[in-house]
C-alpha positions in Angstrom: -0.2 -0.1 0.1 1.3 3.9 -0.7 2.4 5.8 2.0 -0.4 7.5 3.8 -3.1 5.7 1.8 -6.8 5.1 3.9 -9.2 1.7 2.7 -12.4 0.9 3.6 -13.3 -2.9 3.9 -16.0 -4.9 4.5 -16.1 -8.5 4.9 -18.8 -11.0 5.1 -17.6 -13.8 8.4 -19.5 -16.8 7.7 -18.3 -18.2 10.7 -20.1 -15.6 13.1 -22.8 -15.3 10.3 -22.2 -11.8 10.7 -20.2 -8.8 9.1 -17.1 -6.7 9.8 -16.3 -3.2 8.3 -13.2 -1.0 8.8 -11.5 2.1 7.8 -7.8 1.3 7.5 -4.6 3.3 7.5 -1.3 2.4 6.1 1.6 4.3 6.3 5.1 2.3 5.5 4.4 -0.5 8.1 2.5 1.4 10.1 -1.3 0.7 10.9 -4.2 2.0 12.5 -7.5 0.8 12.0 -11.2 1.5 13.2 -13.7 -1.1 13.1 -17.1 -2.2 13.8 -18.4 -5.8 13.9 -21.9 -7.8 13.9 -22.2 -11.3 14.7 -24.8 -13.7 15.4 -22.7 -16.8 16.5 -21.8 -18.0 19.0 -24.5 -15.5 20.4 -25.8 -12.1 18.8 -23.0 -9.4 19.5 -22.0 -6.2 18.6 -18.4 -4.8 18.6 -16.1 -2.2 18.0 -12.2 -2.0 18.2 -9.5 0.7 17.8 -5.9 -0.7 16.5 -2.6 0.8 16.1 0.7 -0.8 15.9 4.2 1.0 15.4 6.2 1.3 12.5 7.2 -2.6 12.2 3.3 -3.3 12.1 3.3 -4.7 16.0 0.8 -3.8 17.7 0.9 -0.9 20.8 -3.0 -0.4 21.4 -6.0 -2.3 21.2 -9.4 -1.2 22.7 -12.4 -3.4 22.2 -16.0 -3.4 23.2 -18.3 -5.9 22.6 -21.9 -6.1 23.6 -24.1 -9.1 23.9 -27.7 -9.0 24.8 -26.9 -9.3 28.9 -23.8 -7.6 29.1 -21.1 -5.0 27.6 -17.4 -5.9 28.0 -14.4 -4.0 27.1 -10.6 -4.8 27.3 -7.4 -2.4 26.4 -4.4 -3.9 25.2 -1.3 -2.0 25.2 2.3 -3.0 24.6 5.5 -1.3 25.2 9.3 -1.8 26.0 8.1 -3.4 28.9 5.8 -5.7 27.6 2.0 -5.9 27.1 -0.2 -5.0 29.8 -4.1 -5.9 29.4 -6.6 -3.3 31.4 -3.3 -2.2 32.9 -2.7 -5.3 34.3 1.4 -6.8 33.5 0.9 -9.8 31.4 4.7 -11.9 31.3 2.7 -14.3 29.3 2.3 -12.7 26.1 6.2 -11.3 26.6 6.9 -12.9 23.0 4.0 -11.8 21.2 4.2 -8.6 18.7 0.6 -8.7 17.6 -2.9 -8.9 18.7 -5.4 -11.4 17.0 -8.9 -10.4 17.6 -11.1 -13.7 17.1 -13.2 -13.9 13.6 -11.4 -10.3 12.3 -9.9 -10.8 9.2 -8.1 -7.3 9.8 -6.0 -9.0 12.7 -4.3 -11.0 10.1 -2.5 -8.4 8.3 0.0 -7.1 10.5 2.2 -10.3 10.9 2.2 -10.8 6.9 3.1 -7.4 6.2 5.9 -7.0 8.8 7.4 -9.9 6.9 6.3 -9.3 3.5 4.6 -12.8 3.0 2.0 -11.4 0.8 5.0 -10.6 -1.9 7.6 -13.0 -1.9 8.6 -16.7 -0.4 8.9 -17.5 3.6 7.6 -18.9 6.9 7.3 -17.4 10.3 6.0 -18.1 13.6 4.3 -16.2 16.0 3.1 -15.7 19.6 0.2 -13.9 19.4 -2.2 -11.5 22.5 -5.2 -13.7 21.1 -8.5 -11.8 21.9 -11.5 -14.3 22.7 -14.8 -13.2 21.3 -17.3 -12.3 22.9 -15.7 -13.2 26.5 -12.5 -10.8 25.8 -10.4 -13.0 27.4 -6.7 -12.8 26.2 -4.4 -15.7 25.7 -1.5 -16.3 24.1 -1.8 -18.5 20.6 1.3 -20.1 18.6 0.5 -19.2 15.2 2.2 -20.0 11.8 2.1 -18.2 8.6 3.9 -19.8 5.2 3.6 -17.8 1.3 2.2 -20.5 -0.9 2.3 -17.9 -4.1 0.0 -16.1 -6.3 -3.6 -17.2 -7.1 -7.0 -16.0 -7.8 -6.2 -12.1 -8.0 -4.1 -12.2 -4.7 -1.4 -14.1 -3.0 -1.9 -17.2 -0.9 -0.8 -17.6 2.4 -1.3 -20.5 5.2 -2.4 -19.8 8.3 -1.6 -22.4 11.0 -2.7 -22.8 14.6 -2.7 -26.2 16.7 -4.1 -28.5 14.1 -6.1 -26.1 12.1 -5.2 -24.7 9.1 -6.4 -22.4 5.7 -5.5 -20.8 2.8 -5.7 -17.2 3.0 -6.3 -15.1 0.0 -4.2 -11.6 0.3 -4.4 -8.2 -2.0 -1.4 -6.3 -2.6 -1.8 -4.2 0.3 -1.6 -7.3 3.2 -5.6 -7.1 3.8 -7.3 -10.5 3.1 -9.4 -11.6 0.2 -10.6 -14.7 1.3 -10.4 -16.9 4.5 -11.7 -20.5 3.6 -13.6 -21.4 6.8 -14.1 -17.9 7.9 -15.2 -15.4 5.7 -14.6 -13.2 2.7 -14.6 -9.4 1.6 -17.5 -8.1 0.2 -16.4 -5.8 -3.2 -17.5 -2.2 -3.9 -19.4 -2.9 -6.8 -22.3 -0.7 -7.6 -25.9 -2.1 -8.3 -26.8 -1.6 -11.5 -30.9 -1.7 -10.1 -29.7 0.6 -7.8 -28.6 3.1 -10.8 -31.4 2.5 -13.1 -34.0 3.2 -10.4 -32.0 6.9 -9.1 -31.9 7.6 -12.8 -35.5 7.2 -13.0 -36.4 8.9 -10.0 -35.5 12.2 -11.0 -35.6 13.5 -7.2 -31.7 13.1 -6.9 -29.2 14.9 -8.9 -25.7 13.7 -9.0 -23.1 15.1 -6.5 -26.2 16.1 -4.5 -25.5 13.5 -1.5 
C-alpha cells in the first residue's frame, strides 16, 4: 500500500454469521484500524475496536468494546518496551508476542503478513499472538504460523496454521485479506445496476447532491 493511503474494507464473516467493516490506514508498516463487527454466533454481539501499531506493524494498542444481550465488556491491550498489559495489568505470558489477534477478524491477520512481506515473497514465520476471544474478550497467548504459498486467484495465498487448524488465506497486494476459507471473505465494492437505474428514473436525486 502506498504511504498514507486510507482504505475501507468490508468482510462477510461466515463463521459468526456476521460482518466486519473497518477504516484502515497504512503508512509504511504503521497500521491503524477503526472497525465495527456484528455477529450472531456463538451468540448475538456487536463489537467495535481501535487498533494501532508501531512502524514495524507490531501492535502497540488494541481497544475493544463488545455488547451482547446481557452484558457489555471492554478490554484494553497495550505493548511497549516493558511488555504487554491488559487493562493495566502486566501480562508476562504475552512477552514473545508482537501482534494482537482478534477472534474471527480478518483485519488482524494483516500485521504479521505485512511485517514479513509474506504477501510479496517466499517465507515462513512463527508467531506468538495476544489472542482476544469473542465475545468474552479473554486474552490468551496463541502460537501461530504463516507460510507464503504463491500467487493465485487475483491475490497471494498465505497458509495460516494454529494447532491442528490450517487455512490458505488470500491476500491483496496491500496485505489485506480477500478470502479466509472457513471464516469469511471480502465484500467487493460494486455498484448495483438496479440501484443506478432506479435513481436515474426517479428524477429526485441530482448527481453530487448527496
